[in-house]
C-alpha positions as CSV (number, residue, x, y, z in Angstrom):
1,M,0.2,-0.1,-0.2
2,R,2.7,2.5,1.0
3,D,4.7,2.0,-2.4
4,Q,1.4,2.8,-4.3
5,I,0.8,5.8,-2.0
6,L,4.1,6.8,-3.0
7,K,3.9,6.1,-6.6
8,M,1.2,8.3,-6.9
9,F,3.4,11.2,-6.4
10,H,5.4,10.9,-9.4
11,S,2.6,12.5,-11.5
12,T,2.1,15.6,-9.5
13,P,3.8,16.5,-5.7
14,V,0.8,17.9,-4.4
15,L,-2.3,15.2,-3.9
16,R,-5.9,15.8,-2.3
17,A,-7.3,12.5,0.1
18,R,-9.7,12.2,-2.5
19,D,-7.3,11.3,-5.3
20,F,-6.3,8.6,-2.3
21,V,-9.7,7.6,-1.9
22,R,-10.4,7.1,-5.7
23,A,-7.5,4.8,-5.9
24,G,-8.8,2.7,-2.9
25,I,-6.5,3.9,-0.2
26,A,-8.1,4.5,3.6
27,R,-7.7,7.9,4.9
28,E,-6.5,6.0,7.7
29,Q,-3.3,4.8,5.9
30,L,-2.5,8.7,5.2
31,S,-2.4,9.7,8.8
32,R,-0.4,7.0,9.3
33,L,1.7,7.9,7.1
34,V,1.8,11.7,8.4
35,K,2.3,10.5,11.5
36,D,5.4,8.0,10.1
37,G,7.2,11.6,9.0
38,V,6.5,10.3,5.2
39,L,3.9,12.5,4.3
40,V,3.3,16.3,5.2
41,R,-0.2,17.6,5.3
42,P,0.4,21.4,4.1
43,G,-3.3,22.0,4.1
44,R,-6.9,20.6,4.8
45,G,-7.0,17.4,2.5
46,L,-3.3,17.9,0.8
47,Y,-0.6,16.0,1.1
48,V,2.9,16.3,0.0
49,L,6.1,14.1,0.3
50,T,8.2,15.3,3.4
51,D,11.6,14.9,1.1
52,D,9.7,16.8,-2.0
53,A,11.8,19.9,-2.7
54,P,9.2,22.3,-3.8
55,T,9.3,25.0,-6.8
56,E,8.4,28.8,-6.4
57,H,5.1,27.7,-8.0
58,R,3.9,25.4,-5.1
59,S,1.7,27.6,-3.1
60,L,-0.2,28.2,-6.6
61,V,-0.3,24.4,-7.2
62,E,-1.9,24.0,-3.6
63,A,-4.3,26.7,-4.2
64,T,-5.5,25.1,-7.2
65,R,-5.8,22.0,-5.6
66,L,-8.0,23.5,-2.4
67,V,-10.0,25.7,-5.0
68,P,-10.3,23.7,-8.7
69,S,-12.7,25.9,-9.8
70,G,-10.3,29.1,-9.0
71,V,-8.3,31.3,-11.0
72,I,-4.8,32.4,-10.2
73,C,-5.5,36.5,-10.2
74,L,-4.0,39.7,-9.3
75,L,-0.9,40.0,-7.3
76,S,-0.3,36.0,-8.1
77,A,-0.8,36.6,-11.8
78,L,1.2,39.3,-11.9
79,Q,4.0,37.3,-10.0
80,F,3.4,34.7,-12.2
81,H,3.9,36.7,-15.3
82,G,7.0,38.4,-13.9
83,L,5.5,41.9,-14.1
84,T,6.2,42.7,-10.5
85,T,8.7,43.2,-8.1
86,Q,6.5,42.4,-5.1
87,A,6.6,38.9,-3.6
88,P,2.8,38.8,-2.1
89,F,2.3,36.7,1.1
90,E,-1.1,35.2,0.1
91,V,-2.3,33.3,-3.1
92,W,-5.0,35.8,-4.9
93,M,-7.2,34.0,-6.5
94,A,-10.8,34.5,-8.2
95,I,-14.0,32.8,-7.7
96,H,-17.7,32.9,-8.8
97,H,-19.5,35.7,-7.1
98,K,-22.1,33.2,-5.9
99,A,-19.4,30.4,-4.9
100,R,-18.5,29.6,-1.1
101,K,-15.4,30.9,0.2
102,P,-12.6,27.8,0.8
103,G,-11.7,27.5,4.4
104,A,-8.2,27.2,4.0
105,K,-6.2,27.8,7.0
106,S,-2.8,26.4,6.4
107,L,-2.6,28.1,3.1
108,S,-3.0,32.0,3.1
109,L,-5.5,32.7,0.3
110,R,-7.0,36.0,-1.0
111,I,-10.1,35.3,-2.8
112,V,-12.1,38.2,-5.2
113,R,-15.5,37.3,-6.6
114,F,-15.6,37.7,-10.4
115,T,-18.6,37.4,-12.4
116,G,-19.3,37.3,-16.3
117,L,-16.9,37.7,-18.5
118,A,-14.2,39.1,-16.1
119,L,-14.6,35.6,-14.5
120,T,-14.3,33.5,-17.8
121,S,-12.4,35.4,-20.3
122,G,-8.4,35.7,-20.2
123,I,-7.6,32.3,-18.9
124,E,-4.7,30.4,-19.5
125,E,-3.7,26.9,-18.4
126,H,-0.3,26.1,-17.2
127,I,1.3,22.7,-16.1
128,L,3.3,23.5,-12.9
129,E,4.9,20.7,-11.4
130,G,2.3,18.4,-12.5
131,A,-0.8,20.0,-12.1
132,L,-3.0,22.3,-14.2
133,V,-3.1,25.8,-13.0
134,R,-5.3,28.3,-14.3
135,V,-3.7,31.9,-14.5
136,Y,-5.3,35.1,-15.8
137,S,-3.5,36.2,-19.0
138,A,-1.1,39.1,-18.6
139,A,-3.7,41.4,-20.2
140,K,-6.3,40.5,-18.1
141,T,-4.3,40.9,-14.9
142,V,-3.4,44.4,-16.0
143,A,-7.0,45.2,-16.3
144,D,-7.6,43.9,-13.0
145,C,-5.1,45.2,-11.5
146,F,-6.8,48.4,-12.9
147,K,-10.3,47.3,-11.5
148,F,-9.4,46.2,-8.1
149,R,-6.9,49.4,-8.0
150,N,-8.6,49.7,-4.3
151,K,-6.7,46.5,-3.1
152,V,-3.4,46.5,-4.9
153,G,-2.5,50.1,-5.1
154,L,-2.6,52.3,-8.9
155,D,0.9,52.6,-8.6
156,V,1.2,48.7,-8.9
157,A,-1.3,48.9,-11.7
158,I,0.5,51.3,-13.5
159,E,3.7,49.4,-12.9
160,A,2.1,46.7,-14.3
161,L,0.9,48.1,-17.6
162,R,4.2,49.5,-18.1
163,D,6.3,45.9,-17.7
164,C,3.9,44.6,-19.5
165,L,4.5,46.4,-22.7
166,R,7.6,46.9,-22.0
167,Q,8.3,42.7,-21.4
168,K,5.9,42.1,-24.7
169,K,3.9,40.0,-22.5
170,A,0.6,41.7,-24.1
171,N,0.1,44.8,-26.8
172,R,-2.2,47.1,-26.5
173,E,-5.0,46.1,-28.6
174,E,-5.1,42.6,-26.1
175,L,-5.0,45.4,-22.8
176,W,-7.8,47.7,-24.5
177,N,-9.9,44.4,-25.1
178,A,-8.9,42.9,-21.4
179,A,-9.9,46.6,-20.2
180,K,-13.4,46.4,-22.1
181,V,-13.9,42.8,-20.4
182,C,-13.5,45.0,-17.5
183,R,-15.0,47.7,-18.2
184,M,-11.9,49.9,-17.6
185,T,-12.0,51.3,-20.9
186,N,-12.4,55.2,-19.1
187,V,-9.7,54.2,-15.9
188,M,-6.8,52.7,-18.6
189,Q,-7.0,54.8,-21.6
190,P,-4.8,57.9,-20.0
191,Y,-2.0,55.1,-18.8
192,L,-2.2,53.5,-22.3
193,E,-2.0,56.6,-23.9
194,A,0.6,58.0,-21.9
195,T,2.8,55.1,-21.9
196,T,5.4,54.3,-25.4
């Protein structure tokens, strides 16, 4: 049984309790392996190997495993795209405005509620540490930063816009389309015109 559990970690380093249950492994076996120091439980229902070396994206993978319907957004997405010098201490995640707020005690999540096209457009899927992680595109992330400038700061949004254009992560048309989706055209237009 122990070998079967260890083999499951070859595909992804972060597994949920339900992944083991689907494979016919009892939860008691997981508890025993945690007690023996083979597994670590970084969050409710999440398991990793004790000797696993996490990458810089581990918190994004853990957040995605906890909230599969969520999308990495705002400061976390900026960091993922290399558009900020800030290192957020929490994972920013967008969920549907009517979705239940996830209860994650060990992983610091910052939940933002989106609706309609603001939730569904601009999603990119990336494989990180063997797990599918959904992150908003660079253009959508910049537009979201302007939309939530009261939470992240206008200076962060302006810096992200400049970096996005300078690093060619998105062009002006993509940024303008994202601004339309987020209903931020009036707010972003002067900054887009001023940025060369």
